[in-house]
C-alpha positions in Angstrom: 0.0 0.0 0.0 1.4 3.4 -1.0 0.5 5.2 2.3 2.1 2.5 4.4 5.3 2.7 2.3 5.3 6.5 2.6 5.1 6.0 6.4 8.3 3.9 6.4 10.1 6.4 4.2 9.2 9.4 6.4 10.1 7.5 9.5 13.4 6.4 8.1 14.4 9.9 7.0 13.1 11.5 10.2 16.4 10.7 11.9 19.2 13.2 11.0 21.9 10.5 11.0 19.9 8.2 8.6 19.2 11.2 6.5 22.9 12.1 6.3 23.8 8.5 5.5 21.2 8.4 2.7 22.4 11.7 1.3 26.0 10.6 1.5 25.2 7.4 -0.5 23.2 9.5 -3.0 26.1 11.9 -3.5 29.1 9.6 -3.3 27.6 6.3 -4.6 28.2 2.9 -3.2 30.1 2.6 0.0 31.0 0.0 2.7 29.7 0.2 6.2 33.3 1.1 7.3 33.3 4.2 5.0 29.8 5.1 6.3 31.0 4.7 9.9 33.9 7.1 9.2 31.5 9.6 7.6 28.7 9.4 10.2 31.0 9.7 13.2 29.1 7.1 15.2 29.8 3.4 16.0 29.7 0.7 13.4 26.7 -1.0 15.2 24.8 2.3 15.2 25.5 2.7 11.4 24.3 -0.9 10.9 21.1 -0.2 12.7 20.5 2.9 10.7 21.2 1.0 7.5 18.6 -1.7 8.5 15.9 1.0 8.9 16.9 2.5 5.5 16.8 -1.0 3.9 13.3 -1.7 5.4 12.1 1.5 3.8 13.8 0.4 0.5 15.9 3.5 0.5 19.1 1.6 0.5 20.2 -1.6 -1.3 23.2 -3.7 -0.6 25.5 -6.4 -2.1 28.1 -8.7 -0.6 31.6 -8.8 -2.0 33.7 -11.2 0.0 33.6 -10.1 3.6 32.3 -6.6 2.9 28.9 -5.3 2.3 28.5 -2.4 -0.1 25.5 -0.1 0.3 23.9 2.1 -2.3 21.1 4.6 -2.3 17.8 3.8 -4.0 16.4 7.3 -4.6 13.4 5.9 -6.5 12.1 4.7 -3.1 11.4 8.4 -2.4 8.4 8.3 -4.8 5.8 7.8 -2.0 7.1 10.8 -0.2 7.1 12.9 -3.4 3.5 11.8 -4.1 2.4 12.7 -0.6 4.0 16.1 -0.8 2.5 16.7 -4.3 -1.0 15.8 -3.0 -0.6 18.2 0.0 0.8 20.9 -2.3 -2.3 20.8 -4.4 -4.5 20.8 -1.2 -2.7 23.9 0.2 -2.7 25.7 -3.2 -6.5 25.2 -3.3 -6.9 26.4 0.2 -4.9 29.6 -0.4 -6.8 30.2 -3.6 -10.1 30.0 -1.7 -8.7 32.3 1.0 -7.6 34.8 -1.6 -11.1 34.8 -3.2 -12.7 35.3 0.2 -10.4 38.2 1.1 -11.1 39.8 -2.3 -14.8 39.5 -1.7 -14.4 41.0 1.8 -12.3 43.8 0.3 -15.0 44.6 -2.3 -17.7 44.4 0.4 -15.9 46.9 2.6 -13.3 47.0 5.3 -15.8 46.7 8.2 -16.7 43.1 7.2 -20.2 43.7 8.3 -21.7 43.1 4.9 -24.2 40.3 4.3 -21.3 38.2 2.7 -19.1 38.7 5.8 -20.6 35.8 7.8 -20.5 33.5 4.8 -16.9 34.4 4.0 -15.9 33.6 7.6 -17.6 30.2 7.4 -15.9 29.4 4.1 -12.4 30.2 5.6 -13.1 27.9 8.6 -14.7 25.0 6.7 -11.8 22.5 6.4 -14.0 19.9 4.5 -13.6 21.7 1.2 
């Protein structure tokens, strides 16, 4: 389900260390856990735990090469977050457009806001169902 996957992506990237690890993999490409430990400045077990969360969210992939594991960013996994942000962008643009229309009607009706349309305008601003 898209919403559930978006939840994992947001949760994984909510932590600043995980975000930094993901960004480092995105910028620098594939790296070992040792290189990521040096970059993150935390212990290797902590980096491994962060990588596990990123893998569950499908933000990071890995491959084994001998005794080392190489990690790589999978930025396509950000799609659910991008979709969520786009949906809310549309929602807020519509809300601001409606607010602008109400303010313009109030401006035309007069500054005192006591016109017949004033009460309707106030109700429209407060109605979150639209």
